[in-house]
MDTraj code that builds the backbone (N, CA, C; nanometers):
import mdtraj as md
import numpy as np

residues = "MET LYS ILE PRO THR LEU ILE ILE PRO ALA THR ILE LEU ALA LEU ALA ILE VAL ALA ALA GLY CYS LYS GLU GLU PRO LYS SER ALA LYS GLU GLN THR LYS ASP VAL ALA ALA ALA VAL ASN ASP THR VAL ALA LYS GLY VAL ALA SER ALA LYS ASP ALA GLY ALA LYS VAL VAL SER ASP VAL THR ASP LYS ALA LYS GLU LEU ALA ALA PRO ALA SER ALA LYS ALA GLN GLU LEU ILE ASP ALA ALA LYS ASN LEU VAL SER ALA GLY LYS PHE GLN ASP ALA LEU ALA LYS LEU LYS GLU ILE GLY GLY GLU LYS LEU SER LEU ASP GLN GLU THR ILE VAL THR GLY LEU LYS THR GLN ILE GLU LYS ALA LEU GLY ALA GLY THR LYS ALA ALA THR ASP ALA ALA GLY ALA ALA THR GLY LEU LEU PRO LYS LYS".split()
xyz = np.array([
    [5.0443, 10.2450, 19.2961],
    [5.0394, 10.1303, 19.2209],
    [4.8854, 10.1052, 19.1704],
    [4.8017, 10.1642, 19.2293],
    [4.6587, 10.1407, 19.1803],
    [4.6380, 10.2005, 19.0426],
    [4.7069, 10.2993, 19.0042],
    [4.6937, 10.3632, 18.8787],
    [4.7239, 10.2667, 18.7645],
    [4.8583, 10.2119, 18.7683],
    [4.8961, 10.1239, 18.6610],
    [4.7931, 10.0030, 18.6552],
    [4.7498, 9.9479, 18.7663],
    [4.6564, 9.8340, 18.7568],
    [4.5231, 9.8771, 18.7010],
    [4.4820, 9.9965, 18.7060],
    [4.3564, 10.0439, 18.6514],
    [4.3763, 10.0843, 18.5033],
    [4.4937, 10.1260, 18.4650],
    [4.5207, 10.1696, 18.3309],
    [4.5198, 10.0494, 18.2333],
    [4.5756, 9.9400, 18.2661],
    [4.5950, 9.8149, 18.1804],
    [4.4425, 9.7677, 18.1571],
    [4.3582, 9.7397, 18.2471],
    [4.2223, 9.6962, 18.2255],
    [4.1477, 9.7988, 18.1355],
    [4.1695, 9.9267, 18.1623],
    [4.0904, 10.0282, 18.1034],
    [4.1340, 10.0267, 17.9477],
    [4.2625, 10.0087, 17.9205],
    [4.3226, 10.0047, 17.7919],
    [4.2637, 9.8905, 17.7144],
    [4.2680, 9.7647, 17.7821],
    [4.2110, 9.6534, 17.7163],
    [4.0635, 9.6757, 17.6869],
    [3.9924, 9.7328, 17.7820],
    [3.8459, 9.7491, 17.7611],
    [3.8260, 9.8344, 17.6429],
    [3.9033, 9.9473, 17.6316],
    [3.8905, 10.0428, 17.5290],
    [3.9209, 9.9810, 17.3843],
    [4.0228, 9.8928, 17.3860],
    [4.0614, 9.8375, 17.2549],
    [3.9492, 9.7302, 17.2205],
    [3.8886, 9.6714, 17.3121],
    [3.7743, 9.5735, 17.2839],
    [3.6647, 9.6576, 17.2269],
    [3.6300, 9.7614, 17.2823],
    [3.5099, 9.8399, 17.2354],
    [3.5410, 9.8991, 17.0965],
    [3.6670, 9.9366, 17.0567],
    [3.7013, 9.9847, 16.9357],
    [3.6942, 9.8604, 16.8416],
    [3.7510, 9.7614, 16.8703],
    [3.7469, 9.6384, 16.7734],
    [3.6071, 9.5956, 16.7561],
    [3.5162, 9.5974, 16.8638],
    [3.3804, 9.5576, 16.8334],
    [3.3125, 9.6541, 16.7433],
    [3.3459, 9.7809, 16.7573],
    [3.2856, 9.8853, 16.6735],
    [3.3174, 9.8765, 16.5300],
    [3.4520, 9.8248, 16.4929],
    [3.4933, 9.8205, 16.3547],
    [3.4694, 9.7020, 16.2930],
    [3.4091, 9.5994, 16.3674],
    [3.3853, 9.4711, 16.3073],
    [3.2898, 9.4852, 16.1913],
    [3.3336, 9.4045, 16.0906],
    [3.2424, 9.4071, 15.9656],
    [3.1321, 9.2989, 15.9764],
    [3.0164, 9.3290, 15.9496],
    [2.9046, 9.2335, 15.9663],
    [2.9076, 9.1428, 15.8373],
    [2.8904, 9.0143, 15.8759],
    [2.8846, 8.9179, 15.7581],
    [2.7788, 8.9405, 15.6601],
    [2.7966, 8.9036, 15.5382],
    [2.6925, 8.9249, 15.4307],
    [2.5912, 8.8123, 15.4616],
    [2.4683, 8.8541, 15.4075],
    [2.3574, 8.7478, 15.4152],
    [2.3886, 8.6601, 15.3102],
    [2.3159, 8.5499, 15.3244],
    [2.3179, 8.4342, 15.2333],
    [2.2789, 8.4787, 15.0894],
    [2.1762, 8.5639, 15.0762],
    [2.1287, 8.6173, 14.9546],
    [2.2385, 8.7032, 14.8815],
    [2.3029, 8.7778, 14.9591],
    [2.4135, 8.8666, 14.9003],
    [2.5231, 8.7830, 14.8597],
    [2.5680, 8.6820, 14.9386],
    [2.6668, 8.5870, 14.9006],
    [2.6374, 8.5175, 14.7642],
    [2.5086, 8.4750, 14.7564],
    [2.4678, 8.3980, 14.6361],
    [2.4766, 8.4965, 14.5120],
    [2.4387, 8.6172, 14.5397],
    [2.4502, 8.7046, 14.4212],
    [2.5953, 8.7223, 14.3728],
    [2.6876, 8.7323, 14.4694],
    [2.8132, 8.7564, 14.4381],
    [2.8768, 8.6378, 14.3639],
    [2.8465, 8.5242, 14.4140],
    [2.9009, 8.4029, 14.3430],
    [2.8340, 8.3813, 14.2091],
    [2.7098, 8.4180, 14.1928],
    [2.6408, 8.4112, 14.0617],
    [2.7080, 8.5021, 13.9661],
    [2.7407, 8.6315, 14.0068],
    [2.8119, 8.7278, 13.9263],
    [2.9350, 8.6626, 13.8817],
    [3.0210, 8.6073, 13.9668],
    [3.1534, 8.5655, 13.9387],
    [3.1343, 8.4480, 13.8435],
    [3.0347, 8.3649, 13.8551],
    [3.0165, 8.2441, 13.7668],
    [2.9815, 8.3078, 13.6371],
    [2.9007, 8.4022, 13.6247],
    [2.8563, 8.4593, 13.4895],
    [2.9781, 8.5157, 13.4206],
    [3.0621, 8.5884, 13.4946],
    [3.1808, 8.6641, 13.4348],
    [3.2677, 8.5285, 13.3822],
    [3.2910, 8.4241, 13.4506],
    [3.3655, 8.3271, 13.4088],
    [3.3086, 8.2532, 13.2863],
    [3.1846, 8.2347, 13.2869],
    [3.1124, 8.1654, 13.1745],
    [3.1132, 8.2508, 13.0515],
    [3.1064, 8.3921, 13.0721],
    [3.1128, 8.4787, 12.9565],
    [3.2491, 8.4851, 12.8998],
    [3.3385, 8.4736, 12.9698],
    [3.4837, 8.4777, 12.9292],
    [3.5084, 8.3525, 12.8583],
    [3.4532, 8.2373, 12.9134],
    [3.4722, 8.1040, 12.8386],
    [3.4076, 8.1030, 12.7009],
    [3.2845, 8.1534, 12.7020],
    [3.2155, 8.1571, 12.5658],
    [3.2859, 8.2391, 12.4698],
    [3.3262, 8.3693, 12.5151],
    [3.4057, 8.4468, 12.4194],
    [3.5310, 8.3856, 12.3766],
    [3.6058, 8.3140, 12.4678],
    [3.7189, 8.2394, 12.4099],
    [3.6933, 8.1313, 12.3155],
    [3.5769, 8.0544, 12.3514],
    [3.5397, 7.9463, 12.2549],
    [3.5033, 8.0065, 12.1079],
    [3.4336, 8.1262, 12.1093],
    [3.3827, 8.1886, 11.9803],
    [3.5109, 8.2318, 11.9114],
    [3.6056, 8.2875, 11.9611],
    [3.7334, 8.3315, 11.9055],
    [3.7982, 8.2028, 11.8423],
    [3.8100, 8.0989, 11.9323],
    [3.8726, 7.9763, 11.8846],
    [3.8028, 7.9204, 11.7580],
    [3.6759, 7.9193, 11.7688],
    [3.5766, 7.8577, 11.6593],
    [3.5873, 7.9417, 11.5382],
    [3.6010, 8.0763, 11.5426],
    [3.6043, 8.1526, 11.4323],
    [3.7401, 8.1372, 11.3648],
    [3.8582, 8.1126, 11.4467],
    [3.9902, 8.0958, 11.3901],
    [3.9906, 7.9612, 11.3139],
    [3.9268, 7.8624, 11.3815],
    [3.9258, 7.7232, 11.3154],
    [3.8582, 7.7289, 11.1770],
    [3.7304, 7.8050, 11.1740],
    [3.6573, 7.8111, 11.0573],
    [3.7291, 7.8899, 10.9441],
    [3.8027, 8.0002, 10.9942],
    [3.8834, 8.0714, 10.8982],
    [3.9924, 7.9801, 10.8333],
    [4.0638, 7.9045, 10.9259],
    [4.1701, 7.8223, 10.8799],
    [4.1261, 7.7212, 10.7851],
    [4.0157, 7.6603, 10.8216],
    [3.9628, 7.5406, 10.7362],
    [3.9167, 7.5983, 10.6001],
    [3.8494, 7.7082, 10.5966],
    [3.7996, 7.7751, 10.4713],
    [3.9219, 7.8062, 10.3867],
    [4.0387, 7.8749, 10.4389],
    [4.1431, 7.9087, 10.3678],
    [4.2098, 7.7829, 10.3088],
    [4.2296, 7.6776, 10.3828],
    [4.2801, 7.5593, 10.3358],
    [4.2070, 7.4830, 10.2279],
    [4.0651, 7.5018, 10.2373],
    [3.9787, 7.4417, 10.1369],
    [3.9980, 7.5156, 10.0058],
    [3.9980, 7.6422, 10.0271],
    [4.0206, 7.7384, 9.8888],
    [4.1591, 7.6992, 9.8280],
    [4.2604, 7.6796, 9.9141],
    [4.3918, 7.6575, 9.8640],
    [4.3949, 7.5197, 9.7900],
    [4.3268, 7.4205, 9.8462],
    [4.3300, 7.2866, 9.7865],
    [4.2435, 7.2795, 9.6717],
    [4.1297, 7.3562, 9.6576],
    [4.0334, 7.3536, 9.5533],
    [4.0849, 7.4368, 9.4362],
    [4.1742, 7.5330, 9.4523],
    [4.2091, 7.6182, 9.3481],
    [4.2734, 7.5401, 9.2293],
    [4.3708, 7.4591, 9.2418],
    [4.4276, 7.3958, 9.1345],
    [4.3368, 7.3067, 9.0535],
    [4.2551, 7.2167, 9.1299],
    [4.1604, 7.1336, 9.0704],
    [4.0557, 7.2148, 8.9850],
    [4.0083, 7.3203, 9.0447],
    [3.9100, 7.4057, 8.9705],
    [3.9707, 7.4758, 8.8534],
    [4.0979, 7.5134, 8.8574],
    [4.1671, 7.5705, 8.7454],
    [4.1762, 7.4720, 8.6296],
    [4.2046, 7.3582, 8.6476],
    [4.2178, 7.2648, 8.5420],
    [4.0814, 7.2309, 8.4932],
    [3.9725, 7.2093, 8.5806],
    [3.8385, 7.1898, 8.5308],
    [3.7877, 7.3003, 8.4468],
    [3.8306, 7.4282, 8.4870],
    [3.7846, 7.5421, 8.4218],
    [3.8470, 7.5461, 8.2732],
    [3.9770, 7.4999, 8.2655],
    [4.0389, 7.4998, 8.1271],
    [3.9633, 7.4022, 8.0387],
    [3.9304, 7.2869, 8.0924],
    [3.8451, 7.1849, 8.0138],
    [3.7101, 7.2488, 7.9793],
    [3.6440, 7.3092, 8.0674],
    [3.5087, 7.3628, 8.0535],
    [3.5201, 7.4607, 7.9336],
    [3.6243, 7.5592, 7.9511],
    [3.6394, 7.6598, 7.8433],
    [3.6698, 7.6012, 7.7045],
    [3.7423, 7.4846, 7.6994],
    [3.7827, 7.4187, 7.5732],
    [3.6526, 7.3566, 7.5143],
    [3.5603, 7.2957, 7.6140],
    [3.4460, 7.2362, 7.5607],
    [3.3463, 7.3385, 7.5169],
    [3.3473, 7.4549, 7.5816],
    [3.2550, 7.5710, 7.5248],
    [3.3005, 7.6188, 7.3925],
    [3.4290, 7.6306, 7.3599],
    [3.4799, 7.6758, 7.2306],
    [3.4510, 7.5596, 7.1310],
    [3.4557, 7.4408, 7.1578],
    [3.4214, 7.3289, 7.0622],
    [3.2827, 7.3300, 7.0364],
    [3.1878, 7.3539, 7.1341],
    [3.0431, 7.3557, 7.1125],
    [3.0117, 7.4717, 7.0141],
    [3.0848, 7.5902, 7.0333],
    [3.0550, 7.7057, 6.9561],
    [3.1039, 7.6769, 6.8223],
    [3.2099, 7.5945, 6.7959],
    [3.2462, 7.5543, 6.6643],
    [3.1704, 7.4369, 6.6028],
    [3.0739, 7.3907, 6.6740],
    [2.9937, 7.2758, 6.6186],
    [3.0635, 7.1442, 6.6282],
    [3.1699, 7.1284, 6.7058],
    [3.2350, 7.0012, 6.7259],
    [3.1854, 6.9337, 6.8401],
    [3.0694, 6.8836, 6.8550],
    [3.0003, 6.8363, 6.9617],
    [3.0561, 6.7034, 7.0226],
    [3.1087, 6.6188, 6.9289],
    [3.1802, 6.4927, 6.9751],
    [3.3114, 6.5224, 7.0480],
    [3.3860, 6.6262, 7.0025],
    [3.5109, 6.6741, 7.0758],
    [3.4864, 6.7299, 7.2028],
    [3.3712, 6.8139, 7.2074],
    [3.3307, 6.8845, 7.3232],
    [3.2944, 6.7806, 7.4302],
    [3.2171, 6.6910, 7.3989],
    [3.1646, 6.5761, 7.4820],
    [3.2954, 6.5056, 7.5340],
    [3.3965, 6.4746, 7.4572],
    [3.5106, 6.4075, 7.5055],
    [3.5864, 6.5028, 7.6071],
    [3.5908, 6.6301, 7.5933],
    [3.6516, 6.7192, 7.6870],
    [3.5741, 6.7193, 7.8209],
    [3.4393, 6.7155, 7.8150],
    [3.3591, 6.7116, 7.9326],
    [3.3724, 6.5719, 8.0142],
    [3.4056, 6.4677, 7.9270],
    [3.4236, 6.3369, 8.0032],
    [3.5622, 6.3447, 8.0737],
    [3.6574, 6.4263, 8.0225],
    [3.7872, 6.4398, 8.0939],
    [3.7645, 6.5028, 8.2311],
    [3.6742, 6.5782, 8.2471],
    [3.6363, 6.6565, 8.3746],
    [3.5894, 6.5527, 8.4800],
    [3.5453, 6.4356, 8.4484],
    [3.4783, 6.3408, 8.5351],
    [3.5460, 6.3246, 8.6708],
    [3.6756, 6.3246, 8.6760],
    [3.7463, 6.2958, 8.8097],
    [3.7799, 6.4343, 8.8794],
    [3.7569, 6.5374, 8.8231],
    [3.7950, 6.6705, 8.8861],
    [3.6939, 6.7127, 8.9906],
    [3.7428, 6.7945, 9.0882],
    [3.6437, 6.8575, 9.1821],
    [3.5942, 6.9820, 9.1225],
    [3.4611, 6.9970, 9.1244],
    [3.3982, 7.1153, 9.0621],
    [3.3285, 7.2027, 9.1726],
    [3.3273, 7.3255, 9.1479],
    [3.2447, 7.4210, 9.2181],
    [3.1029, 7.3939, 9.1746],
    [3.0032, 7.4631, 9.2487],
    [2.8728, 7.4552, 9.2057],
    [2.8533, 7.5225, 9.0810],
    [2.9130, 7.6367, 9.0550],
    [2.8945, 7.7071, 8.9272],
    [2.9532, 7.6219, 8.8010],
    [3.0673, 7.5556, 8.8302],
    [3.1250, 7.4719, 8.7252],
    [3.0278, 7.3454, 8.6974],
    [2.9784, 7.2985, 8.8058],
    [2.8756, 7.1796, 8.7797],
    [2.7594, 7.2148, 8.7030],
    [2.7158, 7.3464, 8.7226],
    [2.6009, 7.3941, 8.6502],
    [2.6247, 7.4077, 8.5068],
    [2.7517, 7.4608, 8.4915],
    [2.7960, 7.4835, 8.3395],
    [2.8119, 7.3561, 8.2731],
    [2.8747, 7.2549, 8.3384],
    [2.8987, 7.1222, 8.2703],
    [2.7648, 7.0684, 8.2337],
    [2.6685, 7.0678, 8.3342],
    [2.5372, 7.0138, 8.3012],
    [2.4713, 7.0850, 8.1882],
    [2.4744, 7.2068, 8.1845],
    [2.4216, 7.2865, 8.0699],
    [2.4845, 7.2465, 7.9336],
    [2.6214, 7.2307, 7.9411],
    [2.6965, 7.1906, 7.8164],
    [2.6545, 7.0567, 7.7654],
    [2.6479, 6.9668, 7.8607],
    [2.6087, 6.8292, 7.8242],
    [2.4634, 6.8270, 7.7683],
    [2.3789, 6.8946, 7.8178],
    [2.2384, 6.9022, 7.7782],
    [2.2383, 6.9633, 7.6284],
    [2.3214, 7.0764, 7.6032],
    [2.3154, 7.1388, 7.4812],
    [2.3779, 7.0403, 7.3752],
    [2.4937, 6.9685, 7.4140],
    [2.5489, 6.8823, 7.3265],
    [2.4524, 6.7630, 7.2882],
    [2.3958, 6.7076, 7.3922],
    [2.2965, 6.5957, 7.3717],
    [2.1773, 6.6314, 7.2688],
    [2.1333, 6.7499, 7.2881],
    [2.0200, 6.8039, 7.2027],
    [2.0803, 6.8159, 7.0527],
    [2.1920, 6.8772, 7.0525],
    [2.2566, 6.9000, 6.9138],
    [2.2834, 6.7624, 6.8550],
    [2.3437, 6.6571, 6.9127],
    [2.3678, 6.5423, 6.8578],
    [2.2360, 6.4623, 6.8353],
    [2.1327, 6.4787, 6.9129],
    [2.0124, 6.4190, 6.8919],
    [1.9387, 6.4727, 6.7669],
    [1.9458, 6.6133, 6.7529],
    [1.8890, 6.6757, 6.6347],
    [1.9567, 6.6402, 6.5165],
    [2.0942, 6.6167, 6.5272],
    [2.1786, 6.5790, 6.4115],
    [2.1341, 6.4386, 6.3726],
    [2.1160, 6.3512, 6.4635],
    [2.0774, 6.2203, 6.4283],
    [1.9469, 6.2107, 6.3669],
    [1.8501, 6.2946, 6.4200],
    [1.7039, 6.2949, 6.3691],
    [1.7070, 6.3496, 6.2239],
    [1.7881, 6.4514, 6.2073],
    [1.8106, 6.5199, 6.0622],
    [1.8581, 6.4135, 5.9641],
    [1.9634, 6.3285, 6.0098],
    [2.0159, 6.2225, 5.9184],
    [1.9129, 6.1202, 5.8988],
    [1.8432, 6.0793, 5.9854],
    [1.7422, 5.9767, 5.9785],
    [1.6296, 6.0271, 5.8833],
    [1.5878, 6.1505, 5.8918],
    [1.4942, 6.2106, 5.8096],
    [1.5405, 6.2277, 5.6646],
    [1.6612, 6.2629, 5.6589],
    [1.7272, 6.2752, 5.5147],
    [1.7405, 6.1391, 5.4420],
    [1.7719, 6.0365, 5.5291],
    [1.7908, 5.9017, 5.4745],
    [1.6484, 5.8495, 5.4266],
    [1.5440, 5.8847, 5.5125],
    [1.4116, 5.8375, 5.4742],
    [1.3611, 5.9082, 5.3444],
    [1.3965, 6.0227, 5.3328],
    [1.3493, 6.1083, 5.2135],
    [1.4259, 6.0573, 5.0979],
    [1.5568, 6.0239, 5.1097],
    [1.6395, 5.9794, 4.9981],
    [1.5954, 5.8361, 4.9573],
    [1.5285, 5.7663, 5.0436],
    [1.5004, 5.6281, 5.0042],
    [1.3861, 5.6296, 4.8902],
    [1.3075, 5.7326, 4.8930],
    [1.1919, 5.7460, 4.8006],
    [1.2619, 5.7812, 4.6575],
    [1.3693, 5.8311, 4.6572],
    [1.4290, 5.8956, 4.5275],
    [1.4942, 5.7855, 4.4546],
    [1.5359, 5.6834, 4.5207],
    [1.6123, 5.5838, 4.4545],
    [1.5205, 5.4803, 4.3699],
    [1.5568, 5.4420, 4.2434],
    [1.4666, 5.3566, 4.1706],
    [1.4617, 5.2197, 4.2341],
    [1.3464, 5.1599, 4.2387],
    [1.3315, 5.0246, 4.2881],
    [1.3772, 4.9183, 4.1956],
    [1.4302, 4.8219, 4.2369],
    [1.4838, 4.7046, 4.1438],
    [1.3891, 4.6068, 4.1218],
])
top = md.Topology()
chain = top.add_chain()
for i, resn in enumerate(residues, 1):
    res = top.add_residue(resn, chain, resSeq=i)
    for name in ("N", "CA", "C"):
        top.add_atom(name, md.element.get_by_symbol(name[0]), res)
traj = md.Trajectory(xyz[None], top)
């Protein structure tokens, strides 16, 4: 009976020694901080990437919608601009000015605004030159008429 009584404590002692030898040492505070920081960096990087993707999608959607909404207005404005250009080329400055006034309520792109401003300036110069020429002609004609 002495042998079984010695085997049980010896077995328990052997298991305790094996368990103590296999025990994992806890990480130092510095190592734990590094692990937590790495996990936080990964989470933040994923969040930033997700936000970038969502932001890019929103910008793309808004740009597409703006183009879609601006296209019809720009097309009508472009028709009026083209008609005004043709009238200026034909020397019909009053009619061209009337066409440009019709554009007043339309949404214009930057290029269209530049063209409209240029056309208005050209028309104003032409009408101003025409008025000056008429005034000069009237002044010259006044000398030709006999005095009463």
